[in-house]
C-alpha positions in Angstrom: 82.5 17.0 -83.1 80.9 20.1 -81.8 83.1 22.9 -80.7 83.7 23.4 -77.0 86.2 20.7 -76.1 87.1 17.1 -76.6 84.9 15.4 -74.1 81.6 13.7 -74.7 78.7 12.6 -72.5 78.9 8.9 -73.4 81.8 6.4 -73.4 82.9 4.5 -76.4 81.3 1.4 -74.8 77.9 3.2 -75.0 78.5 4.3 -78.6 79.4 0.7 -79.6 76.3 -0.6 -77.8 74.1 1.9 -79.7 75.8 1.0 -83.0 75.1 -2.7 -82.5 71.5 -2.0 -81.4 70.9 0.0 -84.5 72.2 -2.8 -86.8 72.6 -6.3 -85.4 74.7 -7.3 -88.4 77.1 -4.3 -88.3 80.7 -5.1 -89.1 83.7 -4.1 -86.9 84.8 -1.7 -89.6 81.4 0.0 -89.5 81.4 0.1 -85.7 84.8 1.7 -85.8 83.7 4.3 -88.4 80.5 5.1 -86.6 82.1 5.5 -83.2 85.3 7.1 -84.4 87.7 4.5 -83.0 90.1 2.0 -84.4 88.9 -1.5 -85.3 91.1 -2.9 -82.6 89.4 -0.7 -80.0 86.0 -1.8 -81.4 87.0 -5.4 -81.0 88.1 -4.8 -77.4 85.0 -3.0 -76.5 82.7 -5.5 -78.1 84.5 -8.3 -76.3 84.0 -6.5 -73.0 80.2 -6.2 -73.8 80.0 -9.8 -74.7 82.0 -11.0 -71.7 79.8 -9.1 -69.3 76.5 -10.4 -70.9 75.3 -7.1 -72.5 75.7 -8.4 -76.0 75.4 -11.9 -77.5 77.5 -12.7 -80.5 76.5 -15.4 -83.0 78.5 -16.5 -86.0 76.5 -16.6 -89.2 78.6 -17.8 -92.1 81.5 -15.3 -92.4 79.8 -12.6 -90.3 78.7 -12.0 -86.8 75.2 -11.2 -85.7 74.7 -9.4 -82.4 71.8 -9.3 -79.9 71.7 -6.6 -77.2 70.4 -8.0 -73.9 68.0 -5.2 -73.0 67.2 -6.5 -69.5 70.8 -6.1 -68.2 71.2 -3.3 -65.7 73.5 -0.4 -66.2 76.8 -0.8 -64.4 77.1 2.4 -62.4 75.4 2.3 -59.0 73.6 5.6 -59.6 72.0 4.1 -62.8 71.4 0.6 -61.5 67.7 1.1 -61.6 67.8 1.4 -65.4 68.5 -1.2 -68.0 70.4 -1.4 -71.2 67.0 -1.3 -73.0 66.3 2.0 -71.3 69.6 3.5 -72.5 69.1 2.2 -76.0 65.6 3.6 -76.1 66.8 7.0 -75.0 69.7 7.1 -77.5 68.6 5.1 -80.5 65.9 4.9 -83.1 65.3 1.3 -82.1 63.7 -0.2 -79.1 65.2 -3.1 -77.1 62.9 -5.2 -75.0 63.4 -4.8 -71.3 61.0 -7.7 -70.5 
């Protein structure tokens, strides 16, 4: 992490969302490593995102496949005019459809 303190601009939820958007077949271990959290935390966050409809999880054999629902609005009232697709587009090398 860059010097200057321990805070970041994005939550772990946002980092997990970006990791899933970057690779729909990412494993929990990979998410944890990318975000810098425990696998248990990655599971909890991913379950939050699935429960609220931001991510869909599909079992494919022994692995999970994830789909980010780009049309979902951001949760904070000050950002409600923007979608998950907008956020992913700003932070990731991939584009998620907002249509």
